[in-house]
Every structure is written in C-alpha cells, then in structure tokens.
TIVO-254876 format. One record per residue (C-alpha): x, y, z; residue in three letters. Coordinates in steps of 0.5 Angstrom, whole numbers, plus 500, padded with zeros to 3 digits. Layout:
BEGIN
<c1 X | c2 Y | c3 Z | roro ALA>
...
//
This chain:
BEGIN
<c1 897 | c2 457 | c3 271 | roro UNK>
<c1 895 | c2 453 | c3 278 | roro UNK>
<c1 899 | c2 446 | c3 279 | roro UNK>
<c1 899 | c2 441 | c3 285 | roro UNK>
<c1 907 | c2 439 | c3 286 | roro UNK>
<c1 906 | c2 436 | c3 293 | roro UNK>
<c1 900 | c2 431 | c3 293 | roro UNK>
<c1 898 | c2 429 | c3 300 | roro UNK>
<c1 894 | c2 423 | c3 297 | roro UNK>
<c1 901 | c2 419 | c3 297 | roro UNK>
<c1 901 | c2 420 | c3 304 | roro UNK>
<c1 895 | c2 417 | c3 306 | roro UNK>
<c1 890 | c2 410 | c3 306 | roro UNK>
<c1 888 | c2 411 | c3 300 | roro UNK>
<c1 888 | c2 405 | c3 295 | roro UNK>
<c1 895 | c2 404 | c3 292 | roro UNK>
<c1 891 | c2 404 | c3 285 | roro UNK>
<c1 889 | c2 411 | c3 287 | roro UNK>
<c1 896 | c2 413 | c3 289 | roro UNK>
<c1 899 | c2 410 | c3 282 | roro UNK>
<c1 901 | c2 415 | c3 276 | roro UNK>
<c1 898 | c2 411 | c3 271 | roro UNK>
<c1 891 | c2 412 | c3 270 | roro UNK>
<c1 890 | c2 406 | c3 267 | roro UNK>
<c1 891 | c2 402 | c3 274 | roro UNK>
<c1 884 | c2 404 | c3 277 | roro UNK>
<c1 880 | c2 402 | c3 283 | roro UNK>
<c1 873 | c2 402 | c3 284 | roro UNK>
<c1 869 | c2 406 | c3 287 | roro UNK>
<c1 862 | c2 404 | c3 291 | roro UNK>
<c1 858 | c2 412 | c3 292 | roro UNK>
<c1 863 | c2 414 | c3 296 | roro UNK>
<c1 871 | c2 414 | c3 298 | roro UNK>
<c1 874 | c2 415 | c3 306 | roro UNK>
<c1 881 | c2 417 | c3 305 | roro UNK>
<c1 885 | c2 419 | c3 311 | roro UNK>
<c1 891 | c2 423 | c3 311 | roro UNK>
<c1 897 | c2 422 | c3 316 | roro UNK>
<c1 896 | c2 429 | c3 318 | roro UNK>
<c1 892 | c2 436 | c3 318 | roro UNK>
<c1 894 | c2 438 | c3 312 | roro UNK>
<c1 892 | c2 445 | c3 308 | roro UNK>
<c1 889 | c2 443 | c3 301 | roro UNK>
<c1 885 | c2 448 | c3 296 | roro UNK>
<c1 884 | c2 443 | c3 290 | roro UNK>
<c1 883 | c2 436 | c3 288 | roro UNK>
<c1 886 | c2 432 | c3 282 | roro UNK>
<c1 882 | c2 427 | c3 278 | roro UNK>
<c1 884 | c2 422 | c3 273 | roro UNK>
<c1 881 | c2 417 | c3 269 | roro UNK>
<c1 874 | c2 416 | c3 271 | roro UNK>
<c1 867 | c2 415 | c3 269 | roro UNK>
<c1 864 | c2 419 | c3 273 | roro UNK>
<c1 862 | c2 427 | c3 273 | roro UNK>
<c1 859 | c2 429 | c3 279 | roro UNK>
<c1 864 | c2 430 | c3 286 | roro UNK>
<c1 863 | c2 432 | c3 292 | roro UNK>
<c1 868 | c2 433 | c3 296 | roro UNK>
<c1 868 | c2 434 | c3 304 | roro UNK>
<c1 861 | c2 438 | c3 302 | roro UNK>
<c1 864 | c2 442 | c3 297 | roro UNK>
<c1 861 | c2 439 | c3 290 | roro UNK>
<c1 865 | c2 440 | c3 283 | roro UNK>
<c1 863 | c2 437 | c3 275 | roro UNK>
<c1 869 | c2 433 | c3 272 | roro UNK>
<c1 870 | c2 435 | c3 265 | roro UNK>
<c1 877 | c2 432 | c3 264 | roro UNK>
<c1 883 | c2 429 | c3 267 | roro UNK>
<c1 886 | c2 435 | c3 271 | roro UNK>
<c1 886 | c2 440 | c3 277 | roro UNK>
<c1 880 | c2 442 | c3 281 | roro UNK>
<c1 879 | c2 448 | c3 285 | roro UNK>
<c1 876 | c2 448 | c3 293 | roro UNK>
<c1 876 | c2 452 | c3 299 | roro UNK>
<c1 882 | c2 452 | c3 302 | roro UNK>
<c1 880 | c2 448 | c3 308 | roro UNK>
<c1 885 | c2 444 | c3 313 | roro UNK>
<c1 883 | c2 437 | c3 313 | roro UNK>
<c1 885 | c2 430 | c3 316 | roro UNK>
<c1 880 | c2 426 | c3 312 | roro UNK>
<c1 877 | c2 427 | c3 305 | roro UNK>
<c1 870 | c2 424 | c3 304 | roro UNK>
<c1 869 | c2 423 | c3 296 | roro UNK>
<c1 862 | c2 422 | c3 294 | roro UNK>
<c1 861 | c2 421 | c3 286 | roro UNK>
<c1 857 | c2 418 | c3 281 | roro UNK>
<c1 863 | c2 414 | c3 278 | roro UNK>
<c1 864 | c2 407 | c3 279 | roro UNK>
<c1 872 | c2 407 | c3 277 | roro UNK>
<c1 878 | c2 412 | c3 278 | roro UNK>
<c1 885 | c2 412 | c3 276 | roro UNK>
<c1 888 | c2 417 | c3 280 | roro UNK>
<c1 886 | c2 422 | c3 286 | roro UNK>
<c1 891 | c2 427 | c3 289 | roro UNK>
<c1 890 | c2 434 | c3 293 | roro UNK>
<c1 894 | c2 439 | c3 296 | roro UNK>
<c1 895 | c2 446 | c3 295 | roro UNK>
<c1 894 | c2 449 | c3 288 | roro UNK>
<c1 900 | c2 453 | c3 286 | roro UNK>
<c1 899 | c2 459 | c3 282 | roro UNK>
<c1 905 | c2 461 | c3 277 | roro UNK>
<c1 904 | c2 466 | c3 272 | roro UNK>
<c1 905 | c2 465 | c3 265 | roro UNK>
<c1 907 | c2 469 | c3 259 | roro UNK>
<c1 902 | c2 472 | c3 254 | roro UNK>
<c1 905 | c2 467 | c3 249 | roro UNK>
<c1 902 | c2 459 | c3 249 | roro UNK>
<c1 904 | c2 453 | c3 245 | roro UNK>
<c1 899 | c2 448 | c3 245 | roro UNK>
<c1 900 | c2 442 | c3 240 | roro UNK>
<c1 897 | c2 436 | c3 238 | roro UNK>
<c1 901 | c2 430 | c3 237 | roro UNK>
<c1 901 | c2 422 | c3 236 | roro UNK>
<c1 905 | c2 416 | c3 237 | roro UNK>
<c1 902 | c2 414 | c3 230 | roro UNK>
<c1 907 | c2 412 | c3 225 | roro UNK>
<c1 903 | c2 412 | c3 218 | roro UNK>
<c1 907 | c2 411 | c3 211 | roro UNK>
<c1 906 | c2 411 | c3 204 | roro UNK>
<c1 907 | c2 405 | c3 200 | roro UNK>
<c1 911 | c2 406 | c3 193 | roro UNK>
<c1 904 | c2 407 | c3 189 | roro UNK>
<c1 903 | c2 413 | c3 193 | roro UNK>
<c1 898 | c2 410 | c3 198 | roro UNK>
<c1 897 | c2 412 | c3 206 | roro UNK>
<c1 897 | c2 405 | c3 210 | roro UNK>
<c1 895 | c2 408 | c3 217 | roro UNK>
<c1 899 | c2 408 | c3 223 | roro UNK>
<c1 897 | c2 403 | c3 228 | roro UNK>
<c1 897 | c2 402 | c3 236 | roro UNK>
<c1 899 | c2 408 | c3 237 | roro UNK>
<c1 896 | c2 414 | c3 241 | roro UNK>
<c1 894 | c2 422 | c3 241 | roro UNK>
<c1 896 | c2 427 | c3 246 | roro UNK>
<c1 896 | c2 434 | c3 247 | roro UNK>
<c1 903 | c2 438 | c3 249 | roro UNK>
<c1 904 | c2 445 | c3 252 | roro UNK>
<c1 909 | c2 449 | c3 252 | roro UNK>
<c1 909 | c2 456 | c3 257 | roro UNK>
<c1 913 | c2 461 | c3 260 | roro UNK>
<c1 914 | c2 463 | c3 267 | roro UNK>
<c1 918 | c2 469 | c3 268 | roro UNK>
<c1 921 | c2 471 | c3 274 | roro UNK>
<c1 913 | c2 468 | c3 278 | roro UNK>
<c1 916 | c2 462 | c3 282 | roro UNK>
<c1 916 | c2 465 | c3 289 | roro UNK>
<c1 918 | c2 462 | c3 295 | roro UNK>
<c1 911 | c2 459 | c3 297 | roro UNK>
<c1 911 | c2 455 | c3 290 | roro UNK>
<c1 919 | c2 453 | c3 291 | roro UNK>
<c1 917 | c2 451 | c3 298 | roro UNK>
<c1 911 | c2 446 | c3 295 | roro UNK>
<c1 916 | c2 443 | c3 290 | roro UNK>
<c1 921 | c2 441 | c3 294 | roro UNK>
<c1 916 | c2 437 | c3 299 | roro UNK>
<c1 913 | c2 434 | c3 293 | roro UNK>
<c1 920 | c2 433 | c3 289 | roro UNK>
<c1 920 | c2 425 | c3 292 | roro UNK>
<c1 914 | c2 424 | c3 287 | roro UNK>
<c1 916 | c2 429 | c3 282 | roro UNK>
<c1 923 | c2 425 | c3 281 | roro UNK>
<c1 920 | c2 419 | c3 280 | roro UNK>
<c1 916 | c2 421 | c3 274 | roro UNK>
<c1 909 | c2 422 | c3 277 | roro UNK>
<c1 905 | c2 427 | c3 272 | roro UNK>
<c1 903 | c2 434 | c3 274 | roro UNK>
<c1 895 | c2 436 | c3 275 | roro UNK>
<c1 895 | c2 442 | c3 272 | roro UNK>
<c1 889 | c2 447 | c3 271 | roro UNK>
<c1 889 | c2 452 | c3 266 | roro UNK>
<c1 883 | c2 456 | c3 267 | roro UNK>
<c1 887 | c2 463 | c3 267 | roro UNK>
<c1 890 | c2 461 | c3 260 | roro UNK>
<c1 884 | c2 458 | c3 257 | roro UNK>
<c1 882 | c2 464 | c3 254 | roro UNK>
<c1 889 | c2 462 | c3 249 | roro UNK>
<c1 888 | c2 455 | c3 249 | roro UNK>
<c1 883 | c2 449 | c3 246 | roro UNK>
<c1 883 | c2 445 | c3 254 | roro UNK>
<c1 883 | c2 448 | c3 261 | roro UNK>
<c1 885 | c2 442 | c3 264 | roro UNK>
<c1 892 | c2 438 | c3 264 | roro UNK>
<c1 895 | c2 431 | c3 266 | roro UNK>
<c1 902 | c2 431 | c3 264 | roro UNK>
<c1 909 | c2 430 | c3 265 | roro UNK>
<c1 915 | c2 436 | c3 265 | roro UNK>
<c1 920 | c2 435 | c3 260 | roro UNK>
<c1 925 | c2 433 | c3 265 | roro UNK>
<c1 923 | c2 433 | c3 272 | roro UNK>
<c1 930 | c2 428 | c3 274 | roro UNK>
<c1 933 | c2 435 | c3 273 | roro UNK>
<c1 928 | c2 440 | c3 275 | roro UNK>
<c1 931 | c2 447 | c3 274 | roro UNK>
<c1 930 | c2 455 | c3 274 | roro UNK>
<c1 934 | c2 460 | c3 271 | roro UNK>
<c1 935 | c2 468 | c3 273 | roro UNK>
<c1 935 | c2 468 | c3 280 | roro UNK>
<c1 936 | c2 476 | c3 281 | roro UNK>
<c1 932 | c2 477 | c3 287 | roro UNK>
<c1 930 | c2 471 | c3 292 | roro UNK>
<c1 926 | c2 466 | c3 290 | roro UNK>
<c1 924 | c2 470 | c3 283 | roro UNK>
<c1 926 | c2 464 | c3 279 | roro UNK>
<c1 923 | c2 463 | c3 271 | roro UNK>
<c1 923 | c2 457 | c3 268 | roro UNK>
<c1 921 | c2 454 | c3 261 | roro UNK>
<c1 915 | c2 449 | c3 263 | roro UNK>
<c1 914 | c2 443 | c3 257 | roro UNK>
<c1 908 | c2 438 | c3 259 | roro UNK>
<c1 906 | c2 432 | c3 255 | roro UNK>
<c1 900 | c2 429 | c3 256 | roro UNK>
<c1 900 | c2 423 | c3 260 | roro UNK>
<c1 894 | c2 416 | c3 261 | roro UNK>
//
C-alpha cells in the first residue's frame, strides 16, 4: 500500500475546510484553486476527499477521481499547487510523499455499520435508524517499515496524533480487495507502535484501518 503520513497542505495557505480531517467540512471551488506551501516541498501524490468533481489537474498532471483516497503523481518539488477541476466543492485536499509499505499476502477487508436493528417479541425486524456504513481493513507489514517511512511518520506525527485520517492507495493490493482507495484512521494513532526491530528501521506493524468521512 501507499500511505500519506506528512500532509504538506497543513503548512499552507489553503482554506481551513480543506485542512480539516472531517470531510463534511467543505470549501467551494470555482474552476481552479491555488495553494501556496510554506516552503519548497517534494510531493508525489495528492489526497482528495468528499468532492462532486471527477477530473483534477494538479500542476499540469491530470487524474480521475473515483473515491476518497490517495492519487499518485510524478515526483516534483513545488512551492505551490495549482489545481484545476470540474468540482464545485471539496472536503479535504492533502499532498506530500506517498510512502510505500509492503504488506503480507493475507488481507482482511470488512463492511460494517453503526446501525442497530432489533427484533421484536413477535419476530419482526425493526430497522436501525441514524447509522452509517463504513469499511475496515487489516493489513500486516512485516519488517518493511524502513528509514524513509519512519522519517515521514515522525514529521507528520503531530497531526497523526490528533486523529487525522490517512489518505491511502491500495492499487498494489487491489487484486485481493474490493476497493483500491481509502480515507481511514488507524486503530491507535496516539500510540503508534512497531514491533521486531531486528535490524535498524526494519520494523513490522499490523495496520487496522476504519473508514472516516
């Protein structure tokens, strides 16, 4: 999988709604959006969440939006992002380095809901009201969290610790999964632990993601 740990948009002049972890907080877009970063930064991806748009051009590179998640770009060093799109609103935009983390063959996707249906004494089913549906995913990375990945996590941890969801690309795993993009929080971002450091930076971890909106 590829995952964005350090979101450069958090250090930019982007509208607050585009930095907010809640995708329900949206910013209106009129054809294009220019975002100035705090300094020159290397990026190779953009995260997009909650939009009515389908096409985005980022610094001249075009991509098609399909669902909330991470989209790969050519590696470039930039101080500004110029985004041209057919969208009228966007919930969140992120950008930075898409860190590749190899995962074990076994994948554990699931569909879940917060709805609470109940059965009456006569056997009727009463629908659960007010809930929402979401996806979860468990993955193992075994001794593949290297020095570069750890560096990206360390830089992005102030926001990770606050509970900001990750933008994720699962194209490498898509042949075994029913989806290829995800916007999700990990099970414990306030204690981001790793195991088995036999050699320097070669740590393993079990990722347990829960989709966010």
